[in-house]
C-alpha positions in Angstrom: -24.7 -11.6 -9.7 -22.8 -8.8 -8.0 -19.4 -9.9 -6.7 -18.5 -8.5 -3.3 -15.2 -6.8 -2.9 -13.1 -8.2 0.0 -13.1 -6.2 3.2 -9.9 -7.6 4.7 -6.4 -6.4 3.6 -2.8 -7.3 4.4 -0.2 -4.5 4.4 3.6 -4.6 4.4 5.5 -2.4 6.9 8.8 -2.8 4.9 11.7 -1.7 7.1 15.2 -0.6 6.0 17.6 1.2 8.2 14.9 2.3 10.7 12.7 3.7 7.9 9.4 2.5 6.5 8.5 2.3 2.8 5.5 4.5 1.9 3.8 4.6 -1.5 2.1 7.6 -3.0 -1.1 6.4 -4.6 -1.9 7.4 -8.1 -4.8 9.9 -8.3 -6.2 7.8 -11.1 -7.2 5.2 -8.4 -10.7 6.5 -7.5 -9.3 10.0 -6.9 -7.4 9.1 -3.7 -4.1 11.0 -3.7 -2.6 9.8 -0.5 0.1 7.6 1.0 -0.2 3.9 1.8 1.7 0.8 2.7 2.3 -1.9 0.0 -0.2 -4.6 0.1 -3.9 -5.1 -0.7 -7.1 -7.0 -0.5 -7.1 -10.7 0.4 -8.8 -12.8 -2.3 -11.1 -15.7 -1.5 -9.1 -18.8 -0.7 -5.9 -16.8 0.1 -4.2 -16.5 3.5 -3.2 -13.0 4.6 0.5 -13.8 4.1 -0.1 -15.2 0.6 -2.1 -12.1 -0.4 0.7 -9.9 1.0 3.5 -11.6 -0.9 1.4 -11.5 -4.1 0.4 -7.8 -3.7 3.9 -6.6 -2.9 5.3 -8.5 -6.0 2.5 -6.9 -8.1 3.0 -3.3 -6.7 6.8 -3.2 -6.2 8.3 -6.1 -8.2 10.3 -7.3 -5.2 10.2 -10.4 -2.9 9.7 -9.9 0.8 10.3 -11.9 3.9 7.6 -11.5 6.6 9.2 -11.1 10.0 6.3 -10.7 12.3 2.7 -9.5 12.7 2.1 -5.8 13.2 -0.8 -3.6 14.2 -4.3 -3.4 12.7 -6.1 -0.4 11.3 -9.1 0.3 9.1 -10.1 2.6 6.3 -13.4 3.5 4.6 -13.8 2.6 1.0 -16.2 5.0 -0.7 -16.5 2.8 -3.8 -18.9 0.5 -2.0 -19.4 2.3 1.4 -17.5 -0.4 3.2 -14.9 -0.4 6.0 -11.8 -2.5 5.3 -9.7 -4.0 8.1 -6.0 -4.0 7.4 -3.5 -6.2 9.1 0.1 -5.0 9.0 3.2 -7.3 8.8 6.7 -6.3 9.5 8.8 -7.2 6.4 12.1 -6.8 4.7 12.9 -6.9 0.9 15.0 -10.0 0.2 15.4 -9.7 -3.6 14.7 -7.3 -6.4 14.7 -3.6 -7.0 11.6 -1.4 -6.4 9.7 -0.9 -9.7 6.3 0.7 -9.0 3.2 -0.5 -10.7 0.7 2.1 -12.2 -1.2 2.0 -8.9 1.5 4.3 -7.3 3.5 7.3 -8.6 6.2 7.6 -6.0 7.8 5.9 -3.0 9.8 7.2 0.0 11.6 5.7 2.9 10.2 7.6 6.0 11.3 7.7 9.6 8.6 6.8 12.1 8.9 10.3 13.6 8.0 11.9 10.3 5.2 9.5 9.2 2.4 11.8 10.4 3.4 14.3 7.8 2.1 12.0 5.1 -1.7 12.0 4.5 -3.2 8.5 4.6 -6.6 6.9 4.2 -7.4 6.8 7.9 -5.6 8.1 11.0 -5.7 4.6 12.6 -2.9 3.8 10.2 -0.4 5.8 12.3 -1.1 3.9 15.5 -0.8 0.5 13.7 2.9 1.0 12.8 
């Protein structure tokens, strides 16, 4: 039996001093060398917020507080030719220091004015911030 990969994701718009945390994806991840928000796919039986807290802990090693709901965006996943819908949440780090997992190779705090200088999976990302 083939297991379907979830097509819904929760993403963290982590804010600090009017800047947003962006992560540079490792090119080892299906050859996608672009920038993304922390977060990931929502597993079966998980709420969006539970998935977001789990994914941020896995990717950054920090604990976040979810402040409010943000915009929605989508991206195409070539692995299985599916569109994934992403829901953003405005968050703050409440404990821990950023320690990237092997999914990402770099992070930057970026002002909203400069965010379009960073290549992402889909341009709908910019409008969802």
